C-alpha positions as CSV (number, residue, x, y, z in Angstrom):
1,M,115.0,100.7,75.6
2,N,117.6,101.5,78.2
3,S,118.7,99.0,80.8
4,I,118.3,99.8,84.5
5,R,122.1,100.4,84.7
6,E,122.0,102.7,81.6
7,A,119.0,104.6,82.8
8,L,120.7,105.3,86.1
9,R,123.9,106.4,84.4
10,K,122.0,108.8,82.0
11,G,119.7,110.0,84.8
12,T,122.7,110.8,87.0
13,A,124.4,112.8,84.3
14,R,121.3,114.8,83.7
15,M,120.8,115.5,87.4
16,R,124.2,117.0,87.8
17,E,122.9,120.4,86.7
18,A,119.8,120.2,88.8
19,S,120.9,118.7,92.1
20,G,123.6,118.4,94.6
21,T,122.9,114.7,94.9
22,P,122.5,113.6,91.3
23,A,123.1,109.9,91.7
24,L,120.7,109.7,94.7
25,D,118.0,111.6,92.8
26,A,118.3,109.5,89.7
27,R,118.1,106.3,91.8
28,V,115.1,107.4,93.9
29,L,113.2,108.4,90.8
30,L,113.9,105.2,89.0
31,K,113.0,103.1,92.1
32,H,109.7,105.0,92.2
33,V,109.0,104.3,88.5
34,L,109.8,100.6,88.9
35,K,108.3,100.2,92.4
36,K,111.5,98.3,93.3
37,D,114.2,98.7,96.0
38,D,118.0,99.4,95.8
39,T,118.8,95.7,95.8
40,Y,116.6,95.0,92.8
41,L,118.3,97.8,90.8
42,L,121.7,96.4,91.7
43,V,120.9,92.7,90.9
44,H,118.8,93.4,87.7
45,G,121.0,96.2,86.2
46,D,120.9,94.5,82.7
47,E,117.1,94.4,82.7
48,S,115.4,96.7,80.1
49,L,112.8,99.3,81.0
50,S,109.5,99.1,79.2
51,K,108.4,102.0,77.1
52,E,106.0,103.1,79.7
53,E,108.7,103.0,82.4
54,Q,111.1,104.8,80.2
55,D,108.5,107.6,79.4
56,L,107.6,108.0,83.1
57,Y,111.3,108.2,84.1
58,E,111.8,110.8,81.5
59,L,108.9,112.8,82.8
60,F,110.2,112.6,86.4
61,L,113.7,113.7,85.3
62,Q,112.3,116.7,83.5
63,K,110.3,117.7,86.6
64,R,113.5,117.5,88.7
65,E,115.5,119.5,86.1
66,Q,112.8,122.2,86.4
67,G,113.5,122.4,90.1
68,M,110.7,120.2,91.6
69,P,111.8,118.5,94.8
70,V,112.2,114.7,94.5
71,A,109.7,114.2,97.4
72,Y,107.0,116.0,95.5
73,I,107.6,114.0,92.4
74,T,107.4,110.7,94.3
75,G,104.8,111.9,96.8
76,S,106.7,110.6,99.8
77,K,109.6,111.3,102.1
78,E,111.4,109.2,104.7
79,F,111.5,110.6,108.2
80,M,112.4,108.9,111.4
81,G,112.6,105.6,109.5
82,M,109.0,105.9,108.2
83,E,107.6,106.9,104.8
84,F,105.4,110.0,105.0
85,R,103.0,111.2,102.2
86,V,103.8,114.7,101.1
87,N,102.5,117.1,98.4
88,E,102.6,120.8,97.5
89,H,100.4,121.6,100.5
90,T,103.0,120.3,103.0
91,L,106.6,121.1,103.8
92,I,109.0,118.2,103.0
93,P,110.2,116.8,106.4
94,R,113.9,117.3,106.8
95,P,116.5,115.5,108.8
96,D,117.1,118.5,111.1
97,T,113.4,118.2,112.3
98,E,114.3,114.8,113.7
99,V,116.1,116.8,116.5
100,A,112.8,118.1,117.6
101,V,111.3,114.7,117.6
102,T,114.2,113.3,119.6
103,E,113.8,116.1,122.2
104,A,110.1,115.3,122.5
105,L,110.7,111.6,122.9
106,E,113.3,112.3,125.7
107,A,110.8,114.6,127.4
108,I,108.1,111.9,127.2
109,R,110.5,109.3,128.7
110,S,111.6,111.7,131.5
111,H,108.2,113.1,132.5
112,G,105.7,110.4,131.4
113,Y,103.8,112.7,129.1
114,R,100.8,111.1,127.4
115,K,98.9,113.9,125.7
116,V,100.7,115.7,122.8
117,L,99.8,118.6,120.5
118,D,101.7,119.0,117.2
119,L,100.8,122.6,116.3
120,C,101.4,123.6,112.6
121,C,101.7,119.9,111.9
122,G,101.8,119.9,108.1
123,S,102.2,116.3,107.0
124,G,102.1,115.2,110.7
125,A,105.7,114.0,110.6
126,I,106.5,115.2,114.1
127,G,103.3,114.2,115.9
128,L,103.0,110.8,114.1
129,S,106.6,109.9,114.8
130,I,105.9,110.5,118.5
131,A,102.7,108.4,118.4
132,A,104.6,105.6,116.6
133,S,107.3,105.7,119.2
134,F,105.1,105.5,122.3
135,E,101.9,103.5,122.2
136,F,100.7,105.2,125.4
137,T,100.6,108.6,123.8
138,N,97.6,110.4,122.2
139,V,98.4,113.0,119.7
140,T,96.5,116.0,118.3
141,L,97.6,117.2,114.8
142,S,96.6,120.8,114.1
143,D,97.1,123.1,111.2
144,I,95.4,126.0,109.4
145,N,95.9,124.4,106.1
146,K,93.0,121.9,105.4
147,E,94.8,120.3,102.5
148,A,97.8,119.7,104.8
149,L,95.5,118.1,107.3
150,D,94.2,115.8,104.7
151,V,97.7,114.6,104.1
152,A,98.4,114.3,107.9
153,N,95.2,112.2,108.2
154,E,96.3,109.9,105.3
155,N,99.7,109.4,107.0
156,A,98.0,108.6,110.3
157,V,95.9,105.9,108.6
158,R,98.8,104.5,106.5
159,L,100.9,104.2,109.7
160,G,98.0,102.6,111.6
161,L,97.9,105.3,114.2
162,E,94.4,106.9,113.5
163,E,92.9,105.5,116.7
164,R,95.3,107.6,118.8
165,V,95.4,110.7,116.6
166,L,93.0,113.6,116.5
167,I,93.0,116.0,113.5
168,V,92.0,119.6,114.3
169,Y,91.6,122.4,111.8
170,S,92.8,125.5,113.7
171,D,94.5,128.8,113.3
172,L,97.1,128.2,116.1
173,F,95.0,127.7,119.3
174,S,91.8,129.2,118.0
175,S,90.0,125.8,117.9
176,I,92.0,124.0,120.5
177,E,89.9,123.2,123.5
178,D,91.9,120.6,125.4
179,S,95.1,120.8,127.6
180,Y,98.3,118.9,126.9
181,D,101.4,117.6,128.6
182,L,103.5,118.5,125.6
183,I,103.2,121.0,122.7
184,V,105.7,120.7,119.9
185,S,105.7,123.0,116.9
186,N,107.7,123.6,113.8
187,P,106.0,126.9,112.8
188,P,106.7,129.1,109.8
189,Y,109.9,130.9,110.7
190,I,111.5,132.3,107.5
191,S,111.9,136.1,107.7
192,G,110.9,138.4,104.9
193,E,114.5,139.0,103.9
194,D,115.4,135.3,104.0
195,M,112.3,134.4,101.9
196,K,114.1,136.2,99.0
197,K,117.2,134.0,99.4
198,L,115.5,130.7,99.5
199,E,116.7,128.0,97.0
200,K,114.5,127.7,93.9
201,T,113.3,124.2,94.9
202,V,111.9,125.7,98.2
203,R,110.8,129.1,97.0
204,D,108.9,127.9,93.9
205,Y,107.5,124.6,95.2
206,E,107.0,124.5,99.0
207,P,104.0,126.3,100.5
208,H,104.8,129.8,101.6
209,L,102.0,129.5,104.2
210,A,104.2,127.1,106.0
211,L,107.4,129.1,105.5
212,Y,106.9,132.8,106.1
213,G,107.1,133.8,109.7
214,G,106.6,137.6,109.3
215,D,109.2,140.3,108.7
216,S,111.4,139.0,111.5
217,G,110.5,135.4,111.2
218,L,109.4,135.4,114.8
219,D,105.7,136.2,114.7
220,F,104.5,132.6,115.3
221,Y,106.9,132.0,118.1
222,R,105.6,135.0,120.0
223,S,101.9,134.1,119.5
224,I,102.4,130.4,120.4
225,T,104.5,131.1,123.4
226,Q,102.1,133.7,124.7
227,Q,99.1,131.4,124.4
228,A,100.7,128.0,125.2
229,P,100.5,128.3,129.0
230,R,96.7,128.2,128.8
231,Y,96.8,124.8,127.0
232,L,99.7,123.2,128.9
233,R,99.2,121.2,132.0
234,E,101.3,121.8,135.1
235,N,105.0,120.8,134.4
236,G,104.1,120.6,130.7
237,M,106.7,121.3,128.0
238,L,106.8,123.5,124.9
239,I,109.3,122.5,122.2
240,F,110.0,124.6,119.1
241,E,112.0,123.9,116.0
242,I,113.8,127.2,115.1
243,G,115.9,128.8,112.5
244,Y,119.7,128.7,113.1
245,D,119.9,132.3,114.2
246,Q,116.7,132.5,116.3
247,S,117.8,130.8,119.5
248,S,118.4,133.8,121.7
249,E,115.1,135.6,120.7
250,V,113.0,132.5,121.2
251,E,114.6,131.6,124.5
252,K,113.9,135.2,125.7
253,M,110.3,134.9,124.7
254,M,109.8,131.7,126.5
255,K,111.3,133.0,129.7
256,E,109.2,136.2,129.4
257,Y,106.0,134.0,129.4
258,G,107.0,131.9,132.4
259,F,108.8,128.9,131.0
260,K,111.7,127.5,133.0
261,N,114.7,125.4,132.2
262,V,114.7,126.9,128.8
263,H,117.5,125.6,126.6
264,T,118.6,125.1,123.0
265,V,119.6,121.9,121.3
266,K,121.9,121.9,118.2
267,D,121.4,119.9,115.0
268,F,123.7,117.5,113.3
269,S,125.6,120.5,111.7
270,G,126.1,122.1,115.1
271,L,123.5,124.8,114.4
272,S,120.8,125.8,116.9
273,R,117.7,123.9,116.0
274,V,115.4,123.3,118.9
275,V,114.4,125.4,121.9
276,S,112.3,123.9,124.8
277,G,111.1,124.9,128.2
278,L,109.0,123.7,131.1
279,L,105.9,125.4,132.5
280,I,106.7,125.0,136.2
281,P,104.2,126.8,138.5
282,E,105.6,129.5,140.8
283,T,106.0,128.3,144.4
C-alpha cells in the first residue's frame, strides 16, 4: 500500500491532466478519504493507507479525471469560512459570491435590516452566511428546485441556524407572501451562447436549471427586479450577483423599476460582480 506521502505524489501527477490545481485536488480528496486535516497528512506522511482507503482514493481520482468537480466528490465546499453540503442539485459556491455576502452584511450593518430573503438560494450559502454573521436576522431561503432546498435545509441544521431560517419552495416570488428588508439573489445568468462555452466540469455536472438565464442571460434579473418592490419594505435593498458583462443592463433595469443609489461592486479579479439598489419612496 502507498504511504500518505506517496499517495499525494501519485495523485498530484494524475490530476495534472484534469485540473488546474492538481496538488490541491489530490490533497482535498485524500483528506476526505482519511477524514483527517492538512496537519495530519504532513506529520504522518510515512503512514500507509489501508486497502479500503487506497481503493476509495483511486475511485475519487478517477471521478476527478472524468471531470467531476471536487466539491461533488466530497459533498462539501467551504464558503465564508464554513462548510456547506453540496450535490448535483446545487451550484458549487464560489469565492466571487462572497462579494455578494459582504455587500449584504454591510447593508445590514448600515440600515439595521433584520428580515432577509435569499431568492434562488441553491445550497443556501448566501442566506445562511448572513444568518450566521448576524444573530438578529431571520432569513428565508427560496428556490424552485426541491432537491436544492433539501440541501439548504440540511445546511441550516448543520450550522445550527434552523430556528431563524424558513425554507420556501417557490418559482421566484410565486409562493412568497411576506415582505423583507433585504432581498439578495444569485439567479441563473448564463446566456444561451455562453452555455456552449462553459468548462466541462460546469457544463456536464452543475445543474443547468441554476445556470441558464435565457438567451440573453438576463431573464431572471428582469423578472425579479420588476416584482421585488412588492416584497421589499420601505428603504429596503435588492442585491444581485451578476455575470462580469451584465452590470450596465442590470443597473438600467433596477433604475427603471424605481431603485435608487444603484451601483456595481467588483470582485477580487476586478470584474463587475454585484449590483445593488435601494427602494427609496418618492417624496
